[in-house]
PQR file of N, CA, C, O and H, with PARSE charges and radii, in Angstrom:
ATOM      1  N   MET A   1      81.752  96.579  64.704 -0.4000 1.5000
ATOM      2  CA  MET A   1      82.510  97.574  63.448 -0.0000 2.0000
ATOM      3  C   MET A   1      82.359  98.999  63.489  0.5500 1.7000
ATOM      4  O   MET A   1      81.211  99.428  63.602 -0.5500 1.4000
ATOM      5  N   SER A   2      83.236  99.744  63.422 -0.4000 1.5000
ATOM      6  CA  SER A   2      83.407 101.377  64.100 -0.0000 2.0000
ATOM      7  C   SER A   2      82.869 101.828  63.016  0.5500 1.7000
ATOM      8  O   SER A   2      83.158 101.271  61.957 -0.5500 1.4000
ATOM      9  H   SER A   2      84.168  99.395  63.330  0.4000 1.0000
ATOM     10  N   SER A   3      81.790 103.153  63.031 -0.4000 1.5000
ATOM     11  CA  SER A   3      81.503 103.597  61.776 -0.0000 2.0000
ATOM     12  C   SER A   3      82.554 105.064  61.307  0.5500 1.7000
ATOM     13  O   SER A   3      82.359 105.845  60.375 -0.5500 1.4000
ATOM     14  H   SER A   3      81.556 103.606  63.892  0.4000 1.0000
ATOM     15  N   GLY A   4      83.646 105.064  62.294 -0.4000 1.5000
ATOM     16  CA  GLY A   4      84.414 106.214  62.405 -0.0000 2.0000
ATOM     17  C   GLY A   4      84.257 107.220  62.693  0.5500 1.7000
ATOM     18  O   GLY A   4      84.990 108.143  62.338 -0.5500 1.4000
ATOM     19  H   GLY A   4      83.805 104.430  63.051  0.4000 1.0000
ATOM     20  N   LYS A   5      83.042 107.364  63.575 -0.4000 1.5000
ATOM     21  CA  LYS A   5      82.655 108.646  64.160 -0.0000 2.0000
ATOM     22  C   LYS A   5      83.289 108.458  65.589  0.5500 1.7000
ATOM     23  O   LYS A   5      83.413 107.377  66.166 -0.5500 1.4000
ATOM     24  H   LYS A   5      82.446 106.614  63.863  0.4000 1.0000
ATOM     25  N   LYS A   6      83.614 109.518  65.996 -0.4000 1.5000
ATOM     26  CA  LYS A   6      83.724 110.084  67.667 -0.0000 2.0000
ATOM     27  C   LYS A   6      82.525 109.835  68.484  0.5500 1.7000
ATOM     28  O   LYS A   6      81.448 110.225  68.033 -0.5500 1.4000
ATOM     29  H   LYS A   6      83.513 110.396  65.528  0.4000 1.0000
ATOM     30  N   GLU A   7      82.566 109.176  69.746 -0.4000 1.5000
ATOM     31  CA  GLU A   7      81.099 108.891  70.448 -0.0000 2.0000
ATOM     32  C   GLU A   7      80.932 111.004  70.707  0.5500 1.7000
ATOM     33  O   GLU A   7      81.774 111.840  70.380 -0.5500 1.4000
ATOM     34  H   GLU A   7      83.441 108.859  70.112  0.4000 1.0000
ATOM     35  N   MET A   8      79.842 111.198  71.239 -0.4000 1.5000
ATOM     36  CA  MET A   8      80.137 112.181  71.642 -0.0000 2.0000
ATOM     37  C   MET A   8      79.871 112.304  73.407  0.5500 1.7000
ATOM     38  O   MET A   8      78.718 112.287  73.837 -0.5500 1.4000
ATOM     39  H   MET A   8      79.159 110.518  71.504  0.4000 1.0000
ATOM     40  N   PRO A   9      80.647 112.384  74.018 -0.5600 1.5000
ATOM     41  CA  PRO A   9      80.722 113.052  75.657  0.2800 2.0000
ATOM     42  C   PRO A   9      79.325 112.340  76.295  0.5500 1.7000
ATOM     43  O   PRO A   9      78.566 111.957  75.405 -0.5500 1.4000
ATOM     44  N   LYS A  10      78.963 112.152  77.333 -0.4000 1.5000
ATOM     45  CA  LYS A  10      77.620 112.025  77.496 -0.0000 2.0000
ATOM     46  C   LYS A  10      77.577 113.237  78.383  0.5500 1.7000
ATOM     47  O   LYS A  10      78.583 113.445  79.061 -0.5500 1.4000
ATOM     48  H   LYS A  10      79.579 112.463  78.056  0.4000 1.0000
ATOM     49  N   ILE A  11      76.349 114.247  78.504 -0.4000 1.5000
ATOM     50  CA  ILE A  11      75.922 115.045  79.564 -0.0000 2.0000
ATOM     51  C   ILE A  11      76.721 115.026  80.625  0.5500 1.7000
ATOM     52  O   ILE A  11      77.527 115.956  80.657 -0.5500 1.4000
ATOM     53  H   ILE A  11      75.531 114.078  77.953  0.4000 1.0000
ATOM     54  N   GLU A  12      76.771 114.008  81.804 -0.4000 1.5000
ATOM     55  CA  GLU A  12      77.219 113.851  83.469 -0.0000 2.0000
ATOM     56  C   GLU A  12      78.211 114.206  82.783  0.5500 1.7000
ATOM     57  O   GLU A  12      78.521 115.386  82.616 -0.5500 1.4000
ATOM     58  H   GLU A  12      76.116 113.252  81.777  0.4000 1.0000
ATOM     59  N   ASP A  13      78.868 113.159  82.273 -0.4000 1.5000
ATOM     60  CA  ASP A  13      80.767 113.842  81.750 -0.0000 2.0000
ATOM     61  C   ASP A  13      80.817 115.246  81.438  0.5500 1.7000
ATOM     62  O   ASP A  13      81.918 115.718  81.720 -0.5500 1.4000
ATOM     63  H   ASP A  13      78.615 112.200  82.409  0.4000 1.0000
ATOM     64  N   ASN A  14      79.999 116.084  80.947 -0.4000 1.5000
ATOM     65  CA  ASN A  14      80.723 117.354  80.279 -0.0000 2.0000
ATOM     66  C   ASN A  14      80.036 117.848  81.866  0.5500 1.7000
ATOM     67  O   ASN A  14      80.941 118.377  82.512 -0.5500 1.4000
ATOM     68  H   ASN A  14      79.105 115.701  80.718  0.4000 1.0000
ATOM     69  N   GLU A  15      78.905 117.828  82.543 -0.4000 1.5000
ATOM     70  CA  GLU A  15      79.018 118.565  83.614 -0.0000 2.0000
ATOM     71  C   GLU A  15      79.911 118.090  84.512  0.5500 1.7000
ATOM     72  O   GLU A  15      80.271 119.058  85.182 -0.5500 1.4000
ATOM     73  H   GLU A  15      78.170 117.399  82.018  0.4000 1.0000
ATOM     74  N   LEU A  16      80.392 117.223  84.834 -0.4000 1.5000
ATOM     75  CA  LEU A  16      81.353 116.930  85.956 -0.0000 2.0000
ATOM     76  C   LEU A  16      82.830 117.312  85.150  0.5500 1.7000
ATOM     77  O   LEU A  16      83.858 116.860  85.654 -0.5500 1.4000
ATOM     78  H   LEU A  16      80.100 116.437  84.290  0.4000 1.0000
ATOM     79  N   ALA A  17      82.926 118.077  84.000 -0.4000 1.5000
ATOM     80  CA  ALA A  17      84.326 118.257  83.909 -0.0000 2.0000
ATOM     81  C   ALA A  17      83.496 119.537  84.018  0.5500 1.7000
ATOM     82  O   ALA A  17      84.139 119.744  85.047 -0.5500 1.4000
ATOM     83  H   ALA A  17      82.091 118.445  83.590  0.4000 1.0000
ATOM     84  N   ARG A  18      82.685 120.586  83.939 -0.4000 1.5000
ATOM     85  CA  ARG A  18      82.536 121.801  84.351 -0.0000 2.0000
ATOM     86  C   ARG A  18      82.299 122.089  85.613  0.5500 1.7000
ATOM     87  O   ARG A  18      82.147 123.279  85.892 -0.5500 1.4000
ATOM     88  H   ARG A  18      82.163 120.418  83.103  0.4000 1.0000
ATOM     89  N   GLU A  19      82.225 121.239  86.511 -0.4000 1.5000
ATOM     90  CA  GLU A  19      82.159 121.201  87.755 -0.0000 2.0000
ATOM     91  C   GLU A  19      83.843 121.094  88.460  0.5500 1.7000
ATOM     92  O   GLU A  19      84.469 121.426  89.466 -0.5500 1.4000
ATOM     93  H   GLU A  19      82.348 120.272  86.285  0.4000 1.0000
ATOM     94  N   ILE A  20      83.950 120.678  87.684 -0.4000 1.5000
ATOM     95  CA  ILE A  20      85.794 120.265  87.974 -0.0000 2.0000
ATOM     96  C   ILE A  20      86.832 121.495  87.857  0.5500 1.7000
ATOM     97  O   ILE A  20      87.786 121.786  88.578 -0.5500 1.4000
ATOM     98  H   ILE A  20      83.442 120.409  86.866  0.4000 1.0000
ATOM     99  N   ARG A  21      86.235 122.220  86.508 -0.4000 1.5000
ATOM    100  CA  ARG A  21      86.942 123.496  86.282 -0.0000 2.0000
ATOM    101  C   ARG A  21      86.500 124.720  86.846  0.5500 1.7000
ATOM    102  O   ARG A  21      87.043 125.810  86.664 -0.5500 1.4000
ATOM    103  H   ARG A  21      85.460 121.984  85.922  0.4000 1.0000
ATOM    104  N   GLU A  22      85.273 124.455  87.689 -0.4000 1.5000
ATOM    105  CA  GLU A  22      84.486 125.534  88.046 -0.0000 2.0000
ATOM    106  C   GLU A  22      85.280 125.844  89.812  0.5500 1.7000
ATOM    107  O   GLU A  22      85.619 126.942  90.252 -0.5500 1.4000
ATOM    108  H   GLU A  22      84.831 123.570  87.837  0.4000 1.0000
ATOM    109  N   LEU A  23      85.423 124.151  90.695 -0.4000 1.5000
ATOM    110  CA  LEU A  23      86.081 123.900  91.749 -0.0000 2.0000
ATOM    111  C   LEU A  23      87.558 124.660  91.761  0.5500 1.7000
ATOM    112  O   LEU A  23      87.911 125.709  92.298 -0.5500 1.4000
ATOM    113  H   LEU A  23      85.148 123.259  90.337  0.4000 1.0000
ATOM    114  N   ARG A  24      88.169 123.837  91.065 -0.4000 1.5000
ATOM    115  CA  ARG A  24      89.455 124.888  90.948 -0.0000 2.0000
ATOM    116  C   ARG A  24      89.360 125.795  90.460  0.5500 1.7000
ATOM    117  O   ARG A  24      90.487 125.832  89.965 -0.5500 1.4000
ATOM    118  H   ARG A  24      87.882 122.984  90.628  0.4000 1.0000
ATOM    119  N   SER A  25      88.708 127.041  90.008 -0.4000 1.5000
ATOM    120  CA  SER A  25      89.052 128.394  89.744 -0.0000 2.0000
ATOM    121  C   SER A  25      88.418 128.668  90.994  0.5500 1.7000
ATOM    122  O   SER A  25      89.373 129.256  91.500 -0.5500 1.4000
ATOM    123  H   SER A  25      87.792 127.012  90.409  0.4000 1.0000
ATOM    124  N   ARG A  26      87.544 128.692  91.876 -0.4000 1.5000
ATOM    125  CA  ARG A  26      87.027 128.826  93.332 -0.0000 2.0000
ATOM    126  C   ARG A  26      88.011 128.593  94.318  0.5500 1.7000
ATOM    127  O   ARG A  26      88.273 129.444  95.169 -0.5500 1.4000
ATOM    128  H   ARG A  26      86.767 128.215  91.465  0.4000 1.0000
ATOM    129  N   LEU A  27      88.597 127.446  94.256 -0.4000 1.5000
ATOM    130  CA  LEU A  27      89.887 127.771  94.954 -0.0000 2.0000
ATOM    131  C   LEU A  27      91.099 128.471  94.582  0.5500 1.7000
ATOM    132  O   LEU A  27      92.127 128.369  95.252 -0.5500 1.4000
ATOM    133  H   LEU A  27      88.385 126.756  93.565  0.4000 1.0000
ATOM    134  N   GLY A  28      91.002 129.247  93.434 -0.4000 1.5000
ATOM    135  CA  GLY A  28      91.856 129.974  92.761 -0.0000 2.0000
ATOM    136  C   GLY A  28      93.637 129.297  92.618  0.5500 1.7000
ATOM    137  O   GLY A  28      94.692 129.899  92.819 -0.5500 1.4000
ATOM    138  H   GLY A  28      90.167 129.329  92.891  0.4000 1.0000
ATOM    139  N   LEU A  29      93.412 127.867  92.206 -0.4000 1.5000
ATOM    140  CA  LEU A  29      93.995 127.010  91.675 -0.0000 2.0000
ATOM    141  C   LEU A  29      94.613 126.955  90.296  0.5500 1.7000
ATOM    142  O   LEU A  29      93.709 126.697  89.501 -0.5500 1.4000
ATOM    143  H   LEU A  29      92.555 127.378  92.043  0.4000 1.0000
ATOM    144  N   THR A  30      95.606 127.071  89.769 -0.4000 1.5000
ATOM    145  CA  THR A  30      95.963 126.345  88.371 -0.0000 2.0000
ATOM    146  C   THR A  30      95.812 125.088  88.254  0.5500 1.7000
ATOM    147  O   THR A  30      95.412 124.608  89.314 -0.5500 1.4000
ATOM    148  H   THR A  30      96.340 127.281  90.414  0.4000 1.0000
ATOM    149  N   GLN A  31      95.971 124.230  87.330 -0.4000 1.5000
ATOM    150  CA  GLN A  31      95.748 122.842  86.923 -0.0000 2.0000
ATOM    151  C   GLN A  31      96.655 122.529  87.761  0.5500 1.7000
ATOM    152  O   GLN A  31      96.311 121.742  88.642 -0.5500 1.4000
ATOM    153  H   GLN A  31      96.296 124.620  86.468  0.4000 1.0000
ATOM    154  N   GLU A  32      97.814 122.935  87.765 -0.4000 1.5000
ATOM    155  CA  GLU A  32      99.102 122.122  87.859 -0.0000 2.0000
ATOM    156  C   GLU A  32      99.316 121.729  89.689  0.5500 1.7000
ATOM    157  O   GLU A  32      99.680 120.733  90.314 -0.5500 1.4000
ATOM    158  H   GLU A  32      98.094 123.575  87.049  0.4000 1.0000
ATOM    159  N   GLN A  33      98.802 123.312  90.099 -0.4000 1.5000
ATOM    160  CA  GLN A  33      98.503 123.225  91.792 -0.0000 2.0000
ATOM    161  C   GLN A  33      97.573 122.403  92.468  0.5500 1.7000
ATOM    162  O   GLN A  33      97.667 121.938  93.604 -0.5500 1.4000
ATOM    163  H   GLN A  33      98.507 124.121  89.591  0.4000 1.0000
ATOM    164  N   PHE A  34      96.264 122.222  91.279 -0.4000 1.5000
ATOM    165  CA  PHE A  34      95.135 121.608  91.805 -0.0000 2.0000
ATOM    166  C   PHE A  34      95.554 119.906  91.637  0.5500 1.7000
ATOM    167  O   PHE A  34      95.214 119.155  92.552 -0.5500 1.4000
ATOM    168  H   PHE A  34      96.188 122.599  90.356  0.4000 1.0000
ATOM    169  N   ALA A  35      96.161 119.446  90.664 -0.4000 1.5000
ATOM    170  CA  ALA A  35      96.478 118.276  90.344 -0.0000 2.0000
ATOM    171  C   ALA A  35      97.162 117.777  91.678  0.5500 1.7000
ATOM    172  O   ALA A  35      96.831 116.771  92.306 -0.5500 1.4000
ATOM    173  H   ALA A  35      96.437 120.056  89.921  0.4000 1.0000
ATOM    174  N   ALA A  36      98.232 118.710  92.019 -0.4000 1.5000
ATOM    175  CA  ALA A  36      99.396 118.423  93.293 -0.0000 2.0000
ATOM    176  C   ALA A  36      97.990 118.184  93.990  0.5500 1.7000
ATOM    177  O   ALA A  36      97.386 117.124  93.826 -0.5500 1.4000
ATOM    178  H   ALA A  36      98.500 119.527  91.510  0.4000 1.0000
ATOM    179  N   LYS A  37      97.649 118.895  94.532 -0.4000 1.5000
ATOM    180  CA  LYS A  37      96.844 118.618  95.783 -0.0000 2.0000
ATOM    181  C   LYS A  37      96.019 117.599  95.546  0.5500 1.7000
ATOM    182  O   LYS A  37      95.833 117.023  96.618 -0.5500 1.4000
ATOM    183  H   LYS A  37      98.139 119.756  94.665  0.4000 1.0000
ATOM    184  N   ALA A  38      95.228 116.911  94.383 -0.4000 1.5000
ATOM    185  CA  ALA A  38      94.409 115.929  94.141 -0.0000 2.0000
ATOM    186  C   ALA A  38      95.633 114.816  94.086  0.5500 1.7000
ATOM    187  O   ALA A  38      95.292 113.828  94.737 -0.5500 1.4000
ATOM    188  H   ALA A  38      95.380 117.379  93.512  0.4000 1.0000
ATOM    189  N   GLY A  39      96.368 114.733  93.767 -0.4000 1.5000
ATOM    190  CA  GLY A  39      97.157 113.870  93.959 -0.0000 2.0000
ATOM    191  C   GLY A  39      97.479 113.270  92.364  0.5500 1.7000
ATOM    192  O   GLY A  39      97.574 112.044  92.298 -0.5500 1.4000
ATOM    193  H   GLY A  39      96.645 115.536  93.239  0.4000 1.0000
ATOM    194  N   VAL A  40      97.629 113.935  91.262 -0.4000 1.5000
ATOM    195  CA  VAL A  40      97.636 113.634  90.201 -0.0000 2.0000
ATOM    196  C   VAL A  40      98.148 114.795  89.559  0.5500 1.7000
ATOM    197  O   VAL A  40      98.235 115.936  90.013 -0.5500 1.4000
ATOM    198  H   VAL A  40      97.552 114.930  91.315  0.4000 1.0000
ATOM    199  N   THR A  41      98.578 114.214  88.088 -0.4000 1.5000
ATOM    200  CA  THR A  41      99.334 114.610  87.028 -0.0000 2.0000
ATOM    201  C   THR A  41      98.333 116.046  86.334  0.5500 1.7000
ATOM    202  O   THR A  41      97.120 115.977  86.138 -0.5500 1.4000
ATOM    203  H   THR A  41      98.507 113.287  87.720  0.4000 1.0000
ATOM    204  N   PHE A  42      99.233 117.330  86.038 -0.4000 1.5000
ATOM    205  CA  PHE A  42      98.558 118.302  85.461 -0.0000 2.0000
ATOM    206  C   PHE A  42      97.751 117.832  83.882  0.5500 1.7000
ATOM    207  O   PHE A  42      96.895 118.486  83.286 -0.5500 1.4000
ATOM    208  H   PHE A  42     100.219 117.386  86.197  0.4000 1.0000
ATOM    209  N   SER A  43      98.267 116.683  83.535 -0.4000 1.5000
ATOM    210  CA  SER A  43      97.694 116.427  82.045 -0.0000 2.0000
ATOM    211  C   SER A  43      96.152 115.593  82.594  0.5500 1.7000
ATOM    212  O   SER A  43      95.169 115.575  81.853 -0.5500 1.4000
ATOM    213  H   SER A  43      98.962 116.152  84.019  0.4000 1.0000
ATOM    214  N   THR A  44      96.144 115.047  83.751 -0.4000 1.5000
ATOM    215  CA  THR A  44      94.996 114.306  84.246 -0.0000 2.0000
ATOM    216  C   THR A  44      93.657 115.200  84.418  0.5500 1.7000
ATOM    217  O   THR A  44      92.470 114.907  84.275 -0.5500 1.4000
ATOM    218  H   THR A  44      96.943 115.062  84.353  0.4000 1.0000
ATOM    219  N   VAL A  45      94.488 116.741  84.881 -0.4000 1.5000
ATOM    220  CA  VAL A  45      93.215 117.749  85.630 -0.0000 2.0000
ATOM    221  C   VAL A  45      92.813 118.367  84.425  0.5500 1.7000
ATOM    222  O   VAL A  45      91.761 118.981  84.251 -0.5500 1.4000
ATOM    223  H   VAL A  45      95.452 116.980  84.997  0.4000 1.0000
ATOM    224  N   ASN A  46      94.050 118.094  83.299 -0.4000 1.5000
ATOM    225  CA  ASN A  46      93.242 118.625  82.259 -0.0000 2.0000
ATOM    226  C   ASN A  46      92.723 118.374  81.004  0.5500 1.7000
ATOM    227  O   ASN A  46      92.238 119.006  80.065 -0.5500 1.4000
ATOM    228  H   ASN A  46      94.905 117.596  83.441  0.4000 1.0000
ATOM    229  N   ARG A  47      93.108 116.743  81.440 -0.4000 1.5000
ATOM    230  CA  ARG A  47      91.537 115.251  80.730 -0.0000 2.0000
ATOM    231  C   ARG A  47      90.852 115.764  81.416  0.5500 1.7000
ATOM    232  O   ARG A  47      90.289 116.577  80.684 -0.5500 1.4000
ATOM    233  H   ARG A  47      93.502 116.230  82.203  0.4000 1.0000
ATOM    234  N   TRP A  48      90.385 115.902  82.592 -0.4000 1.5000
ATOM    235  CA  TRP A  48      89.053 115.927  83.490 -0.0000 2.0000
ATOM    236  C   TRP A  48      88.145 117.005  83.113  0.5500 1.7000
ATOM    237  O   TRP A  48      86.915 117.062  83.108 -0.5500 1.4000
ATOM    238  H   TRP A  48      90.842 115.241  83.187  0.4000 1.0000
ATOM    239  N   GLU A  49      89.065 117.858  82.794 -0.4000 1.5000
ATOM    240  CA  GLU A  49      87.918 119.427  82.399 -0.0000 2.0000
ATOM    241  C   GLU A  49      87.665 119.751  80.883  0.5500 1.7000
ATOM    242  O   GLU A  49      86.789 120.505  80.458 -0.5500 1.4000
ATOM    243  H   GLU A  49      90.064 117.812  82.798  0.4000 1.0000
ATOM    244  N   SER A  50      88.445 119.157  80.254 -0.4000 1.5000
ATOM    245  CA  SER A  50      88.162 118.845  79.061 -0.0000 2.0000
ATOM    246  C   SER A  50      87.220 117.663  78.805  0.5500 1.7000
ATOM    247  O   SER A  50      87.046 117.409  77.613 -0.5500 1.4000
ATOM    248  H   SER A  50      89.157 118.545  80.599  0.4000 1.0000
ATOM    249  N   GLY A  51      86.529 116.833  79.764 -0.4000 1.5000
ATOM    250  CA  GLY A  51      85.805 115.849  79.483 -0.0000 2.0000
ATOM    251  C   GLY A  51      86.367 114.449  78.826  0.5500 1.7000
ATOM    252  O   GLY A  51      85.745 113.390  78.742 -0.5500 1.4000
ATOM    253  H   GLY A  51      86.671 117.039  80.732  0.4000 1.0000
ATOM    254  N   ARG A  52      87.822 114.748  78.347 -0.4000 1.5000
ATOM    255  CA  ARG A  52      88.173 113.578  78.264 -0.0000 2.0000
ATOM    256  C   ARG A  52      88.498 111.815  78.737  0.5500 1.7000
ATOM    257  O   ARG A  52      88.531 110.697  78.222 -0.5500 1.4000
ATOM    258  H   ARG A  52      88.327 115.608  78.416  0.4000 1.0000
ATOM    259  N   SER A  53      88.734 112.629  80.338 -0.4000 1.5000
ATOM    260  CA  SER A  53      88.326 111.165  80.660 -0.0000 2.0000
ATOM    261  C   SER A  53      87.655 111.773  81.880  0.5500 1.7000
ATOM    262  O   SER A  53      87.249 112.935  81.888 -0.5500 1.4000
ATOM    263  H   SER A  53      88.707 113.537  80.757  0.4000 1.0000
ATOM    264  N   ASN A  54      87.531 110.755  83.138 -0.4000 1.5000
ATOM    265  CA  ASN A  54      86.837 111.298  84.704 -0.0000 2.0000
ATOM    266  C   ASN A  54      87.961 111.167  85.930  0.5500 1.7000
ATOM    267  O   ASN A  54      89.137 110.882  85.705 -0.5500 1.4000
ATOM    268  H   ASN A  54      87.861 109.811  83.131  0.4000 1.0000
ATOM    269  N   PRO A  55      87.452 111.403  87.187 -0.5600 1.5000
ATOM    270  CA  PRO A  55      88.621 111.121  88.281  0.2800 2.0000
ATOM    271  C   PRO A  55      88.368 109.538  88.858  0.5500 1.7000
ATOM    272  O   PRO A  55      87.259 109.408  89.376 -0.5500 1.4000
ATOM    273  N   SER A  56      88.776 108.947  88.855 -0.4000 1.5000
ATOM    274  CA  SER A  56      88.830 107.731  89.637 -0.0000 2.0000
ATOM    275  C   SER A  56      88.231 107.760  91.188  0.5500 1.7000
ATOM    276  O   SER A  56      88.566 108.664  91.953 -0.5500 1.4000
ATOM    277  H   SER A  56      89.677 109.053  88.433  0.4000 1.0000
ATOM    278  N   LEU A  57      87.579 107.006  91.480 -0.4000 1.5000
ATOM    279  CA  LEU A  57      87.095 106.816  93.162 -0.0000 2.0000
ATOM    280  C   LEU A  57      88.187 107.976  94.100  0.5500 1.7000
ATOM    281  O   LEU A  57      87.894 109.026  94.670 -0.5500 1.4000
ATOM    282  H   LEU A  57      87.307 106.271  90.859  0.4000 1.0000
ATOM    283  N   LEU A  58      89.686 107.173  93.942 -0.4000 1.5000
ATOM    284  CA  LEU A  58      90.462 107.597  95.004 -0.0000 2.0000
ATOM    285  C   LEU A  58      90.541 109.266  94.719  0.5500 1.7000
ATOM    286  O   LEU A  58      90.397 110.071  95.639 -0.5500 1.4000
ATOM    287  H   LEU A  58      89.924 106.319  93.479  0.4000 1.0000
ATOM    288  N   ALA A  59      90.839 109.757  93.029 -0.4000 1.5000
ATOM    289  CA  ALA A  59      90.521 111.015  92.893 -0.0000 2.0000
ATOM    290  C   ALA A  59      89.431 111.841  93.202  0.5500 1.7000
ATOM    291  O   ALA A  59      89.537 113.054  93.385 -0.5500 1.4000
ATOM    292  H   ALA A  59      90.956 109.103  92.281  0.4000 1.0000
ATOM    293  N   MET A  60      88.343 111.180  93.264 -0.4000 1.5000
ATOM    294  CA  MET A  60      87.104 112.025  94.371 -0.0000 2.0000
ATOM    295  C   MET A  60      86.918 111.990  95.410  0.5500 1.7000
ATOM    296  O   MET A  60      86.155 112.693  96.073 -0.5500 1.4000
ATOM    297  H   MET A  60      88.257 110.195  93.115  0.4000 1.0000
ATOM    298  N   ARG A  61      87.719 110.997  95.792 -0.4000 1.5000
ATOM    299  CA  ARG A  61      88.084 111.049  97.810 -0.0000 2.0000
ATOM    300  C   ARG A  61      88.635 112.735  97.590  0.5500 1.7000
ATOM    301  O   ARG A  61      88.054 113.762  97.938 -0.5500 1.4000
ATOM    302  H   ARG A  61      88.339 110.427  95.253  0.4000 1.0000
ATOM    303  N   ARG A  62      89.506 112.634  97.128 -0.4000 1.5000
ATOM    304  CA  ARG A  62      90.685 113.956  97.602 -0.0000 2.0000
ATOM    305  C   ARG A  62      90.136 114.853  96.908  0.5500 1.7000
ATOM    306  O   ARG A  62      90.881 115.831  96.981 -0.5500 1.4000
ATOM    307  H   ARG A  62      89.978 111.799  96.845  0.4000 1.0000
ATOM    308  N   ILE A  63      88.967 115.168  96.063 -0.4000 1.5000
ATOM    309  CA  ILE A  63      88.488 115.946  95.667 -0.0000 2.0000
ATOM    310  C   ILE A  63      87.355 116.427  96.900  0.5500 1.7000
ATOM    311  O   ILE A  63      87.204 117.467  97.542 -0.5500 1.4000
ATOM    312  H   ILE A  63      88.362 114.374  96.003  0.4000 1.0000
ATOM    313  N   GLU A  64      86.910 115.584  96.880 -0.4000 1.5000
ATOM    314  CA  GLU A  64      86.125 116.041  98.458 -0.0000 2.0000
ATOM    315  C   GLU A  64      86.697 116.304  99.415  0.5500 1.7000
ATOM    316  O   GLU A  64      85.820 116.592 100.229 -0.5500 1.4000
ATOM    317  H   GLU A  64      87.033 114.739  96.359  0.4000 1.0000
ATOM    318  N   GLU A  65      87.721 116.407  99.912 -0.4000 1.5000
ATOM    319  CA  GLU A  65      88.447 116.546 100.721 -0.0000 2.0000
ATOM    320  C   GLU A  65      89.245 118.110 100.868  0.5500 1.7000
ATOM    321  O   GLU A  65      89.591 118.785 101.837 -0.5500 1.4000
ATOM    322  H   GLU A  65      88.434 116.173  99.251  0.4000 1.0000
ATOM    323  N   LEU A  66      89.321 118.265  99.588 -0.4000 1.5000
ATOM    324  CA  LEU A  66      89.805 119.785  99.181 -0.0000 2.0000
ATOM    325  C   LEU A  66      88.205 120.323  99.525  0.5500 1.7000
ATOM    326  O   LEU A  66      88.271 121.068 100.503 -0.5500 1.4000
ATOM    327  H   LEU A  66      89.040 117.717  98.800  0.4000 1.0000
ATOM    328  N   LEU A  67      87.289 120.233  99.207 -0.4000 1.5000
ATOM    329  CA  LEU A  67      86.236 120.586  99.488 -0.0000 2.0000
ATOM    330  C   LEU A  67      85.819 121.185 100.818  0.5500 1.7000
ATOM    331  O   LEU A  67      85.401 122.300 101.129 -0.5500 1.4000
ATOM    332  H   LEU A  67      87.236 119.628  98.412  0.4000 1.0000
ATOM    333  N   LYS A  68      86.128 119.814 101.659 -0.4000 1.5000
ATOM    334  CA  LYS A  68      85.553 120.107 103.147 -0.0000 2.0000
ATOM    335  C   LYS A  68      87.231 120.926 104.151  0.5500 1.7000
ATOM    336  O   LYS A  68      87.171 121.556 105.207 -0.5500 1.4000
ATOM    337  H   LYS A  68      86.467 118.908 101.406  0.4000 1.0000
ATOM    338  N   VAL A  69      88.586 120.582 103.298 -0.4000 1.5000
ATOM    339  CA  VAL A  69      89.099 121.318 104.063 -0.0000 2.0000
ATOM    340  C   VAL A  69      89.087 123.099 103.449  0.5500 1.7000
ATOM    341  O   VAL A  69      89.287 123.856 104.399 -0.5500 1.4000
ATOM    342  H   VAL A  69      88.635 120.070 102.440  0.4000 1.0000
ATOM    343  N   THR A  70      89.002 123.441 102.837 -0.4000 1.5000
ATOM    344  CA  THR A  70      88.731 124.860 102.443 -0.0000 2.0000
ATOM    345  C   THR A  70      87.209 125.286 102.514  0.5500 1.7000
ATOM    346  O   THR A  70      86.942 126.439 102.175 -0.5500 1.4000
ATOM    347  H   THR A  70      88.839 122.826 102.065  0.4000 1.0000
ATOM    348  N   GLY A  71      86.394 124.613 102.847 -0.4000 1.5000
ATOM    349  CA  GLY A  71      85.106 124.849 103.264 -0.0000 2.0000
ATOM    350  C   GLY A  71      84.146 125.658 102.747  0.5500 1.7000
ATOM    351  O   GLY A  71      83.265 126.316 103.301 -0.5500 1.4000
ATOM    352  H   GLY A  71      86.611 123.676 103.122  0.4000 1.0000
ATOM    353  N   LYS A  72      84.572 125.453 101.100 -0.4000 1.5000
ATOM    354  CA  LYS A  72      83.748 125.899  99.977 -0.0000 2.0000
ATOM    355  C   LYS A  72      83.126 124.958  99.301  0.5500 1.7000
ATOM    356  O   LYS A  72      82.413 125.256  98.342 -0.5500 1.4000
ATOM    357  H   LYS A  72      85.287 124.919 100.649  0.4000 1.0000
TER
END
């Protein structure tokens, strides 16, 4: 039975959201541009950065490739 309260996001989730936001900022990309490079939609990046969802394994691989290509 649900208590009606929203669950607090895990600290790790908040950390990942912050790291994605910082990476995108370092790359100088908008959420829309970052989404195109990661192969996802703008709304998906928005959910990642707000901590409402996490990247899939495939998306994480694409993000890692972005890091390698940019050398940042």
